[in-house]
LUMVEXKE-830512 format. One record per residue (C-alpha): residue number from 1; residue in three letters; chain; y, z, x. Coordinates in Angstrom, 2 decimals, padded with zeros to 5 digits, m for minus. Layout:
N
(NUM; "ALA"; "A"; (Y; Z; X)) ...
END
This chain:
394
(1; "MET"; "A"; (005.70; m029.26; m040.90)) (2; "LEU"; "A"; (006.88; m026.44; m038.66)) (3; "LYS"; "A"; (006.10; m026.75; m034.96)) (4; "PHE"; "A"; (005.78; m023.60; m032.90)) (5; "LYS"; "A"; (006.82; m023.73; m029.29)) (6; "GLU"; "A"; (004.78; m021.76; m026.79)) (7; "VAL"; "A"; (006.99; m019.42; m024.78)) (8; "LYS"; "A"; (005.83; m018.74; m021.22)) (9; "ASN"; "A"; (007.12; m016.42; m018.54)) (10; "PHE"; "A"; (008.71; m017.82; m015.40)) (11; "LEU"; "A"; (006.66; m017.92; m012.20)) (12; "LEU"; "A"; (008.95; m017.30; m009.27)) (13; "ASN"; "A"; (008.31; m017.18; m005.52)) (14; "PHE"; "A"; (010.12; m014.32; m003.80)) (15; "GLY"; "A"; (009.90; m014.69; m000.02)) (16; "PRO"; "A"; (008.61; m015.02; 002.61)) (17; "GLN"; "A"; (011.89; m016.64; 003.72)) (18; "HIS"; "A"; (014.07; m014.27; 001.68)) (19; "PRO"; "A"; (015.86; m011.78; 004.00)) (20; "ALA"; "A"; (015.10; m008.87; 001.64)) (21; "ALA"; "A"; (011.36; m009.65; 001.83)) (22; "HIS"; "A"; (011.20; m007.96; 005.25)) (23; "GLY"; "A"; (009.99; m010.98; 007.14)) (24; "VAL"; "A"; (006.63; m012.13; 005.85)) (25; "LEU"; "A"; (006.09; m010.75; 002.35)) (26; "ARG"; "A"; (005.45; m013.34; m000.34)) (27; "LEU"; "A"; (005.63; m012.20; m003.95)) (28; "ILE"; "A"; (004.69; m014.34; m006.93)) (29; "LEU"; "A"; (006.74; m012.88; m009.76)) (30; "GLU"; "A"; (006.10; m013.34; m013.44)) (31; "THR"; "A"; (009.43; m012.77; m015.16)) (32; "ASP"; "A"; (010.74; m012.72; m018.71)) (33; "GLY"; "A"; (014.27; m013.86; m017.99)) (34; "GLU"; "A"; (015.34; m011.41; m015.27)) (35; "VAL"; "A"; (012.81; m008.73; m016.24)) (36; "ILE"; "A"; (009.73; m008.48; m014.01)) (37; "LYS"; "A"; (006.39; m008.45; m015.82)) (38; "LYS"; "A"; (004.12; m008.86; m012.81)) (39; "ALA"; "A"; (004.55; m008.86; m009.01)) (40; "ASP"; "A"; (001.59; m010.30; m007.10)) (41; "SER"; "A"; (001.80; m009.55; m003.35)) (42; "HIS"; "A"; (000.52; m012.19; m000.93)) (43; "ILE"; "A"; (000.16; m010.74; 002.55)) (44; "GLY"; "A"; (m001.48; m011.80; 005.79)) (45; "LEU"; "A"; (001.08; m014.25; 007.16)) (46; "LEU"; "A"; (001.45; m012.08; 010.29)) (47; "HIS"; "A"; (m002.26; m011.29; 010.65)) (48; "ARG"; "A"; (m003.35; m011.06; 014.31)) (49; "GLY"; "A"; (m006.79; m009.45; 013.98)) (50; "THR"; "A"; (m005.75; m006.30; 015.86)) (51; "GLU"; "A"; (m008.75; m004.21; 014.76)) (52; "LYS"; "A"; (m011.20; m006.88; 015.87)) (53; "LEU"; "A"; (m009.35; m007.39; 019.17)) (54; "LEU"; "A"; (m009.61; m003.65; 019.87)) (55; "GLU"; "A"; (m013.41; m003.91; 019.73)) (56; "ASN"; "A"; (m013.26; m006.23; 022.74)) (57; "LYS"; "A"; (m010.87; m004.18; 024.87)) (58; "ILE"; "A"; (m011.51; m001.05; 026.89)) (59; "TYR"; "A"; (m009.72; 002.02; 025.55)) (60; "THR"; "A"; (m006.84; 001.86; 028.04)) (61; "GLN"; "A"; (m006.27; m001.84; 027.30)) (62; "GLY"; "A"; (m006.21; m001.14; 023.56)) (63; "LEU"; "A"; (m003.23; 001.20; 023.75)) (64; "PRO"; "A"; (m000.45; m001.46; 023.94)) (65; "TYR"; "A"; (m001.72; m003.07; 020.72)) (66; "PHE"; "A"; (m000.50; 000.01; 018.83)) (67; "ASP"; "A"; (003.08; m000.55; 019.97)) (68; "ARG"; "A"; (002.98; m003.89; 018.18)) (69; "LEU"; "A"; (001.86; m002.67; 014.76)) (70; "ASP"; "A"; (004.85; m000.89; 013.25)) (71; "TYR"; "A"; (007.33; m002.18; 015.80)) (72; "VAL"; "A"; (009.98; 000.31; 014.61)) (73; "SER"; "A"; (007.80; 003.41; 015.24)) (74; "MET"; "A"; (006.17; 002.52; 018.53)) (75; "MET"; "A"; (005.50; 005.89; 020.16)) (76; "ALA"; "A"; (004.17; 007.40; 016.92)) (77; "GLN"; "A"; (001.31; 004.92; 016.99)) (78; "GLU"; "A"; (000.67; 005.31; 020.71)) (79; "LEU"; "A"; (000.37; 009.04; 020.12)) (80; "THR"; "A"; (m002.12; 008.60; 017.25)) (81; "PHE"; "A"; (m004.46; 006.40; 019.30)) (82; "SER"; "A"; (m004.17; 008.65; 022.37)) (83; "MET"; "A"; (m004.88; 011.81; 020.38)) (84; "SER"; "A"; (m007.84; 010.21; 018.62)) (85; "ILE"; "A"; (m009.42; 009.54; 022.05)) (86; "GLU"; "A"; (m008.52; 013.05; 023.22)) (87; "LYS"; "A"; (m010.16; 014.47; 020.10)) (88; "VAL"; "A"; (m013.43; 012.65; 020.82)) (89; "LEU"; "A"; (m013.50; 013.60; 024.49)) (90; "GLY"; "A"; (m012.22; 017.15; 024.04)) (91; "ILE"; "A"; (m009.33; 016.67; 026.49)) (92; "THR"; "A"; (m006.79; 019.50; 026.73)) (93; "ILE"; "A"; (m003.16; 018.46; 027.09)) (94; "PRO"; "A"; (m000.67; 020.40; 029.25)) (95; "LYS"; "A"; (002.01; 022.20; 027.25)) (96; "ARG"; "A"; (004.89; 020.29; 028.84)) (97; "ALA"; "A"; (003.31; 016.99; 027.79)) (98; "MET"; "A"; (002.88; 018.32; 024.23)) (99; "TYR"; "A"; (006.56; 019.29; 024.01)) (100; "LEU"; "A"; (007.74; 015.93; 025.38)) (101; "ARG"; "A"; (005.48; 014.15; 022.89)) (102; "VAL"; "A"; (007.17; 016.08; 020.08)) (103; "VAL"; "A"; (010.61; 015.11; 021.42)) (104; "PHE"; "A"; (009.83; 011.39; 021.50)) (105; "LEU"; "A"; (007.92; 011.43; 018.22)) (106; "GLU"; "A"; (010.98; 012.89; 016.47)) (107; "LEU"; "A"; (013.33; 010.48; 018.27)) (108; "THR"; "A"; (011.07; 007.70; 016.95)) (109; "ARG"; "A"; (011.36; 009.15; 013.43)) (110; "ILE"; "A"; (015.16; 009.01; 013.66)) (111; "LEU"; "A"; (014.94; 005.48; 015.06)) (112; "ASN"; "A"; (012.83; 004.42; 012.08)) (113; "HIS"; "A"; (014.93; 006.14; 009.41)) (114; "LEU"; "A"; (018.20; 004.73; 010.76)) (115; "LEU"; "A"; (016.82; 001.21; 010.36)) (116; "ALA"; "A"; (015.16; 001.94; 007.00)) (117; "LEU"; "A"; (018.24; 003.52; 005.40)) (118; "THR"; "A"; (020.81; 001.04; 006.63)) (119; "THR"; "A"; (018.85; m002.16; 006.00)) (120; "HIS"; "A"; (018.12; m000.76; 002.53)) (121; "ALA"; "A"; (021.85; m000.13; 002.05)) (122; "LEU"; "A"; (022.54; m003.67; 003.28)) (123; "ASP"; "A"; (020.05; m005.05; 000.74)) (124; "VAL"; "A"; (021.96; m003.41; m002.11)) (125; "GLY"; "A"; (025.41; m004.37; m000.84)) (126; "ALA"; "A"; (026.65; m001.76; 001.68)) (127; "MET"; "A"; (027.29; m003.24; 005.13)) (128; "THR"; "A"; (029.27; m000.55; 007.00)) (129; "PRO"; "A"; (026.38; 001.99; 007.45)) (130; "PHE"; "A"; (024.27; m000.76; 009.02)) (131; "LEU"; "A"; (026.87; m001.33; 011.75)) (132; "TRP"; "A"; (027.31; 002.41; 012.34)) (133; "ALA"; "A"; (023.59; 003.11; 012.64)) (134; "PHE"; "A"; (022.88; 000.29; 015.04)) (135; "GLU"; "A"; (025.29; 001.84; 017.52)) (136; "GLU"; "A"; (023.14; 005.02; 017.43)) (137; "ARG"; "A"; (019.90; 003.03; 017.55)) (138; "GLU"; "A"; (021.17; 001.33; 020.70)) (139; "LYS"; "A"; (021.50; 004.75; 022.34)) (140; "LEU"; "A"; (017.94; 005.61; 021.30)) (141; "MET"; "A"; (016.71; 002.29; 022.67)) (142; "GLU"; "A"; (018.37; 003.24; 025.95)) (143; "PHE"; "A"; (016.37; 006.50; 026.00)) (144; "TYR"; "A"; (013.21; 004.48; 025.41)) (145; "GLU"; "A"; (014.11; 002.16; 028.27)) (146; "ARG"; "A"; (014.94; 004.99; 030.66)) (147; "VAL"; "A"; (011.65; 006.76; 030.03)) (148; "SER"; "A"; (009.32; 003.76; 029.95)) (149; "GLY"; "A"; (011.14; 000.68; 031.23)) (150; "ALA"; "A"; (010.88; m001.06; 027.82)) (151; "ARG"; "A"; (013.10; m000.96; 024.74)) (152; "LEU"; "A"; (010.32; m001.51; 022.20)) (153; "HIS"; "A"; (006.77; m001.54; 023.55)) (154; "ALA"; "A"; (006.95; 001.65; 025.58)) (155; "ASN"; "A"; (003.31; 002.27; 026.60)) (156; "PHE"; "A"; (004.54; 005.75; 027.58)) (157; "ILE"; "A"; (002.12; 008.10; 025.80)) (158; "ARG"; "A"; (m001.36; 007.83; 027.32)) (159; "PRO"; "A"; (m004.72; 009.50; 026.57)) (160; "GLY"; "A"; (m004.50; 012.76; 028.51)) (161; "GLY"; "A"; (m000.72; 013.13; 028.50)) (162; "LEU"; "A"; (002.19; 010.89; 029.47)) (163; "ALA"; "A"; (002.60; 007.99; 031.87)) (164; "TRP"; "A"; (005.12; 010.00; 033.92)) (165; "ASP"; "A"; (007.49; 012.92; 033.63)) (166; "CYS"; "A"; (011.06; 012.79; 032.30)) (167; "ASN"; "A"; (013.85; 013.57; 034.73)) (168; "SER"; "A"; (016.36; 016.29; 033.90)) (169; "SER"; "A"; (019.29; 013.87; 033.51)) (170; "LEU"; "A"; (017.51; 012.03; 030.67)) (171; "LEU"; "A"; (016.68; 015.28; 028.87)) (172; "TYR"; "A"; (020.29; 016.44; 029.32)) (173; "ASP"; "A"; (021.59; 013.16; 027.84)) (174; "ILE"; "A"; (019.24; 013.45; 024.84)) (175; "PHE"; "A"; (020.51; 017.00; 024.22)) (176; "ASN"; "A"; (024.15; 015.85; 024.39)) (177; "TRP"; "A"; (023.42; 012.92; 022.08)) (178; "LEU"; "A"; (021.98; 015.33; 019.49)) (179; "ASN"; "A"; (025.22; 017.30; 019.33)) (180; "ASN"; "A"; (027.16; 014.17; 018.33)) (181; "PHE"; "A"; (024.51; 012.51; 016.20)) (182; "GLU"; "A"; (024.45; 015.10; 013.42)) (183; "SER"; "A"; (028.11; 014.33; 012.65)) (184; "HIS"; "A"; (027.16; 010.62; 012.41)) (185; "ILE"; "A"; (024.41; 011.44; 009.89)) (186; "PHE"; "A"; (027.05; 013.28; 007.85)) (187; "GLU"; "A"; (029.32; 010.20; 007.95)) (188; "LEU"; "A"; (026.46; 007.97; 006.81)) (189; "GLU"; "A"; (025.59; 010.42; 004.05)) (190; "ASN"; "A"; (029.21; 010.79; 002.97)) (191; "VAL"; "A"; (029.70; 007.03; 002.52)) (192; "LEU"; "A"; (026.56; 006.50; 000.44)) (193; "ILE"; "A"; (025.48; 009.70; m001.29)) (194; "HIS"; "A"; (028.23; 009.78; m003.95)) (195; "ASN"; "A"; (028.98; 006.05; m004.01)) (196; "ARG"; "A"; (028.97; 004.99; m007.66)) (197; "ILE"; "A"; (027.55; 001.50; m007.08)) (198; "PHE"; "A"; (024.90; 002.74; m004.63)) (199; "LYS"; "A"; (023.71; 005.39; m007.10)) (200; "GLN"; "A"; (023.56; 002.87; m009.96)) (201; "ARG"; "A"; (021.27; 000.69; m007.82)) (202; "LEU"; "A"; (018.92; 003.57; m006.83)) (203; "VAL"; "A"; (018.84; 006.37; m009.43)) (204; "ASN"; "A"; (015.81; 006.12; m011.77)) (205; "ILE"; "A"; (014.67; 002.90; m010.08)) (206; "GLY"; "A"; (011.07; 002.60; m008.84)) (207; "VAL"; "A"; (010.04; 005.96; m010.31)) (208; "MET"; "A"; (006.48; 007.00; m009.44)) (209; "PRO"; "A"; (004.97; 010.18; m010.97)) (210; "ALA"; "A"; (003.13; 012.58; m008.65)) (211; "PHE"; "A"; (m000.37; 011.99; m010.02)) (212; "LYS"; "A"; (m000.02; 008.21; m009.72)) (213; "ALA"; "A"; (001.44; 008.46; m006.22)) (214; "PHE"; "A"; (m001.55; 010.57; m005.21)) (215; "ASN"; "A"; (m004.00; 008.06; m006.72)) (216; "TRP"; "A"; (m002.31; 005.11; m004.98)) (217; "GLY"; "A"; (m002.73; 006.82; m001.61)) (218; "TYR"; "A"; (000.94; 007.54; m001.00)) (219; "THR"; "A"; (001.90; 009.62; 002.03)) (220; "GLY"; "A"; (005.08; 010.55; 003.86)) (221; "VAL"; "A"; (008.44; 010.26; 002.10)) (222; "MET"; "A"; (006.92; 008.18; m000.70)) (223; "LEU"; "A"; (004.59; 011.07; m001.66)) (224; "ARG"; "A"; (007.00; 013.93; m001.00)) (225; "SER"; "A"; (009.66; 012.29; m003.19)) (226; "THR"; "A"; (007.40; 013.00; m006.20)) (227; "GLY"; "A"; (007.51; 016.75; m005.50)) (228; "ILE"; "A"; (004.24; 017.09; m003.55)) (229; "LYS"; "A"; (004.79; 019.16; m000.41)) (230; "TRP"; "A"; (002.51; 017.34; 002.02)) (231; "ASP"; "A"; (003.43; 016.83; 005.66)) (232; "LEU"; "A"; (000.79; 016.46; 008.38)) (233; "ARG"; "A"; (003.10; 018.17; 010.86)) (234; "LYS"; "A"; (002.60; 021.38; 008.87)) (235; "THR"; "A"; (m000.71; 020.95; 007.09)) (236; "GLY"; "A"; (m002.79; 018.49; 009.11)) (237; "PHE"; "A"; (m004.06; 017.58; 012.54)) (238; "LEU"; "A"; (m000.79; 018.34; 014.31)) (239; "ASN"; "A"; (m000.62; 022.00; 013.32)) (240; "ASN"; "A"; (m001.08; 023.11; 016.93)) (241; "LEU"; "A"; (001.58; 020.67; 018.12)) (242; "TYR"; "A"; (004.29; 021.82; 015.71)) (243; "LYS"; "A"; (003.45; 025.52; 015.42)) (244; "ASP"; "A"; (006.25; 026.41; 017.87)) (245; "PHE"; "A"; (008.89; 024.49; 015.89)) (246; "LEU"; "A"; (009.65; 025.80; 012.44)) (247; "ALA"; "A"; (011.13; 023.11; 010.20)) (248; "LYS"; "A"; (011.63; 022.59; 006.49)) (249; "ILE"; "A"; (009.76; 019.93; 004.53)) (250; "PRO"; "A"; (012.24; 018.18; 002.20)) (251; "ILE"; "A"; (010.74; 017.23; m001.17)) (252; "GLY"; "A"; (012.10; 015.22; m004.09)) (253; "LEU"; "A"; (012.31; 015.80; m007.83)) (254; "ARG"; "A"; (012.20; 012.46; m009.66)) (255; "GLY"; "A"; (010.23; 010.23; m007.30)) (256; "ASP"; "A"; (012.85; 007.47; m007.47)) (257; "CYS"; "A"; (014.63; 005.39; m004.83)) (258; "TYR"; "A"; (017.58; 007.78; m004.63)) (259; "ASP"; "A"; (015.31; 010.74; m003.87)) (260; "ARG"; "A"; (013.70; 008.79; m001.03)) (261; "PHE"; "A"; (017.12; 007.98; 000.39)) (262; "LEU"; "A"; (018.16; 011.66; 000.32)) (263; "MET"; "A"; (014.89; 012.76; 001.92)) (264; "ARG"; "A"; (015.17; 010.33; 004.82)) (265; "ILE"; "A"; (018.67; 011.64; 005.46)) (266; "GLN"; "A"; (017.38; 015.23; 005.42)) (267; "GLU"; "A"; (014.44; 014.35; 007.68)) (268; "MET"; "A"; (016.85; 013.14; 010.35)) (269; "TYR"; "A"; (018.58; 016.55; 010.30)) (270; "GLU"; "A"; (015.18; 018.25; 010.61)) (271; "SER"; "A"; (014.18; 015.97; 013.49)) (272; "CYS"; "A"; (017.37; 016.96; 015.34)) (273; "PHE"; "A"; (016.48; 020.63; 014.82)) (274; "ILE"; "A"; (012.94; 020.11; 016.19)) (275; "ILE"; "A"; (014.11; 018.10; 019.22)) (276; "ARG"; "A"; (016.71; 020.73; 020.10)) (277; "ASN"; "A"; (014.09; 023.50; 019.89)) (278; "ALA"; "A"; (011.65; 021.53; 022.04)) (279; "LEU"; "A"; (014.23; 020.80; 024.73)) (280; "GLU"; "A"; (015.50; 024.39; 024.83)) (281; "THR"; "A"; (011.97; 025.79; 025.28)) (282; "LEU"; "A"; (010.51; 022.96; 027.39)) (283; "PRO"; "A"; (008.01; 024.50; 029.86)) (284; "GLU"; "A"; (007.44; 023.42; 033.44)) (285; "GLY"; "A"; (004.11; 022.05; 034.65)) (286; "ASN"; "A"; (001.93; 018.94; 034.62)) (287; "ILE"; "A"; (002.29; 016.08; 032.16)) (288; "MET"; "A"; (m001.33; 014.82; 032.53)) (289; "SER"; "A"; (m004.72; 016.44; 032.08)) (290; "THR"; "A"; (m006.69; 017.12; 035.24)) (291; "ASN"; "A"; (m009.91; 015.29; 034.26)) (292; "SER"; "A"; (m009.88; 012.66; 037.01)) (293; "LYS"; "A"; (m012.93; 010.80; 035.62)) (294; "ILE"; "A"; (m010.93; 009.81; 032.53)) (295; "ILE"; "A"; (m007.26; 010.23; 033.47)) (296; "VAL"; "A"; (m005.56; 007.77; 035.83)) (297; "PRO"; "A"; (m004.53; 009.77; 038.93)) (298; "PRO"; "A"; (m000.84; 009.98; 039.93)) (299; "ARG"; "A"; (000.39; 007.28; 042.31)) (300; "ARG"; "A"; (001.19; 009.75; 045.07)) (301; "ASN"; "A"; (m002.49; 010.76; 045.14)) (302; "MET"; "A"; (m003.61; 007.16; 045.61)) (303; "ARG"; "A"; (m001.50; 006.79; 048.74)) (304; "MET"; "A"; (m003.21; 009.78; 050.37)) (305; "ASP"; "A"; (m006.70; 009.85; 048.85)) (306; "MET"; "A"; (m009.19; 006.96; 048.91)) (307; "GLU"; "A"; (m011.27; 008.54; 046.14)) (308; "ALA"; "A"; (m008.21; 008.63; 043.85)) (309; "LEU"; "A"; (m007.63; 004.93; 044.56)) (310; "ILE"; "A"; (m011.26; 004.13; 043.66)) (311; "HIS"; "A"; (m010.95; 006.10; 040.41)) (312; "HIS"; "A"; (m007.75; 004.23; 039.55)) (313; "PHE"; "A"; (m009.39; 000.86; 040.16)) (314; "LYS"; "A"; (m012.47; 001.74; 038.08)) (315; "LEU"; "A"; (m010.44; 003.21; 035.21)) (316; "CYS"; "A"; (m008.17; 000.16; 035.01)) (317; "SER"; "A"; (m010.98; m002.40; 035.29)) (318; "GLU"; "A"; (m014.02; m000.76; 033.63)) (319; "GLY"; "A"; (m012.46; 002.15; 031.73)) (320; "TYR"; "A"; (m014.67; 005.05; 030.70)) (321; "ASP"; "A"; (m017.65; 005.39; 028.38)) (322; "ILE"; "A"; (m017.43; 007.52; 025.24)) (323; "PHE"; "A"; (m020.63; 008.91; 023.74)) (324; "LYS"; "A"; (m021.84; 007.69; 020.35)) (325; "GLY"; "A"; (m019.92; 009.27; 017.49)) (326; "GLN"; "A"; (m017.18; 008.95; 014.90)) (327; "SER"; "A"; (m013.75; 010.51; 014.60)) (328; "TYR"; "A"; (m010.59; 010.17; 012.56)) (329; "PHE"; "A"; (m007.16; 011.31; 013.63)) (330; "ALA"; "A"; (m003.92; 010.95; 011.66)) (331; "LEU"; "A"; (m000.28; 011.59; 012.40)) (332; "GLU"; "A"; (002.79; 012.14; 010.23)) (333; "ALA"; "A"; (004.42; 008.89; 011.31)) (334; "PRO"; "A"; (007.91; 008.05; 010.00)) (335; "LYS"; "A"; (006.45; 005.94; 007.17)) (336; "GLY"; "A"; (003.61; 008.31; 006.25)) (337; "GLU"; "A"; (000.06; 009.03; 007.36)) (338; "PHE"; "A"; (m000.84; 006.70; 010.20)) (339; "GLY"; "A"; (m004.52; 007.16; 011.07)) (340; "VAL"; "A"; (m007.10; 005.78; 013.50)) (341; "PHE"; "A"; (m010.84; 005.86; 012.83)) (342; "LEU"; "A"; (m012.96; 005.39; 015.94)) (343; "ALA"; "A"; (m016.68; 004.66; 015.98)) (344; "THR"; "A"; (m017.91; 004.95; 019.57)) (345; "SER"; "A"; (m021.21; 003.70; 020.99)) (346; "ASN"; "A"; (m021.84; 004.96; 024.55)) (347; "SER"; "A"; (m019.68; 002.18; 025.96)) (348; "ASN"; "A"; (m016.19; 001.62; 027.32)) (349; "LYS"; "A"; (m015.08; m000.19; 024.14)) (350; "PRO"; "A"; (m014.91; 001.09; 020.57)) (351; "TYR"; "A"; (m017.72; m000.11; 018.32)) (352; "ARG"; "A"; (m015.23; m000.04; 015.45)) (353; "CYS"; "A"; (m011.55; 000.82; 015.27)) (354; "TYR"; "A"; (m010.01; 001.02; 011.83)) (355; "ILE"; "A"; (m006.29; 001.59; 011.35)) (356; "ARG"; "A"; (m004.88; 003.35; 008.29)) (357; "ALA"; "A"; (m001.38; 001.96; 007.86)) (358; "PRO"; "A"; (000.82; 003.80; 005.32)) (359; "GLY"; "A"; (002.81; 000.66; 004.40)) (360; "PHE"; "A"; (m000.34; m001.08; 003.15)) (361; "PHE"; "A"; (m001.02; 001.69; 000.60)) (362; "HIS"; "A"; (002.59; 001.75; m000.57)) (363; "LEU"; "A"; (002.76; m002.02; m000.97)) (364; "GLN"; "A"; (m000.29; m002.16; m003.26)) (365; "SER"; "A"; (001.65; m000.25; m005.94)) (366; "LEU"; "A"; (004.62; m002.64; m005.91)) (367; "ASP"; "A"; (003.49; m004.28; m009.15)) (368; "GLU"; "A"; (003.52; m000.95; m011.00)) (369; "MET"; "A"; (006.77; 000.25; m009.39)) (370; "SER"; "A"; (008.66; m002.92; m010.35)) (371; "TYR"; "A"; (007.23; m003.42; m013.86)) (372; "SER"; "A"; (010.00; m003.90; m016.48)) (373; "HIS"; "A"; (012.71; m003.64; m013.81)) (374; "MET"; "A"; (015.34; m006.29; m013.25)) (375; "LEU"; "A"; (014.93; m008.86; m010.50)) (376; "ALA"; "A"; (017.72; m007.25; m008.43)) (377; "ASP"; "A"; (015.87; m003.90; m008.63)) (378; "LEU"; "A"; (012.91; m005.43; m006.79)) (379; "VAL"; "A"; (015.03; m005.65; m003.63)) (380; "THR"; "A"; (015.84; m001.94; m003.94)) (381; "ILE"; "A"; (012.16; m001.03; m004.41)) (382; "ILE"; "A"; (010.95; m003.08; m001.43)) (383; "GLY"; "A"; (013.67; m001.52; 000.75)) (384; "THR"; "A"; (012.81; 002.04; m000.29)) (385; "GLN"; "A"; (009.14; 001.52; 000.58)) (386; "ASP"; "A"; (010.22; 000.93; 004.19)) (387; "ILE"; "A"; (007.61; m001.74; 004.88)) (388; "VAL"; "A"; (007.05; m003.25; 008.30)) (389; "PHE"; "A"; (004.48; m006.02; 008.21)) (390; "GLY"; "A"; (003.13; m005.56; 011.70)) (391; "GLU"; "A"; (001.09; m002.62; 010.37)) (392; "VAL"; "A"; (000.41; m004.09; 006.91)) (393; "ASP"; "A"; (m001.06; m007.39; 008.14)) (394; "ARG"; "A"; (m002.50; m006.03; 011.41)) 
END
């Protein structure tokens, strides 16, 4: 009598200890040999309850928590939270502060893309670009440190403006760095863009059609790689911030990993163009709004004015009340649309603070992106999503 053997797919754990799993991603893979049939994401290993913690902190105390979400795009998240508060309160920002915010937002975008591109290249076998880019990232980290005193958690952008002004020597050094950096992007591009092995690992891998990307909630490079021209710097909340800086929006054709690589390269060129424009036209003036009931007064005022000292003490200990209401503000962060929803309740703490992290939306489609791909292609797909788990797990 014939006996039939039941054939089952392998169940394989990928991560969280695997270096290509970006720290704390655990995937349970169902594979037929080396072909992936299902990828079940298990997240939450880094969960710190940030949104719940923010409900128990005054608004000024909540700001440093945003540095620790996507810890590669720190100032982008500070800016989102600050502008969401400014939107609720109707605070007007001085033009100099707006220009400096643009400069450091675009420096943060370059900082993010350098890490994303080169760790992705490292995942698929190219080591040299990683070493080159980290030399440039070190220079950017130095700019962060010179402007805020910290390499990562800057706490530089505040509701109402900036913590303090930038000195001319720092701005001059940033401008000089730009002139050299574009040649380094070209070197990075030249090593990878026509590399036969690199293209074999990326072209037609992780393809996502435009209508599916839209339904999954894709934003940023992940959405634009499918051919949809959507960038919040041009079409969203930041229209007034970027209206003085004309820049192109690079879009893809196939929606595959190679398109995303090319677009991140092009976005670094565009960021250099925007920073140069902002520095060349940087206006003089204040870097903080003048509403002293909400904005922490400058230190020089506290030395001379007792009322300014009292305001500083009250703002740092009690904060300020925000009337009952709801608002949502989003920013074109390096990874996509980073948004903050605030529900306020006539108190000095948010009633509810919900964070829209782009990486979370991209990760949910990993099963579909990796279906019927080889096991080695999964590493390429995870790398091209540019996931940082500080914002995914929150």
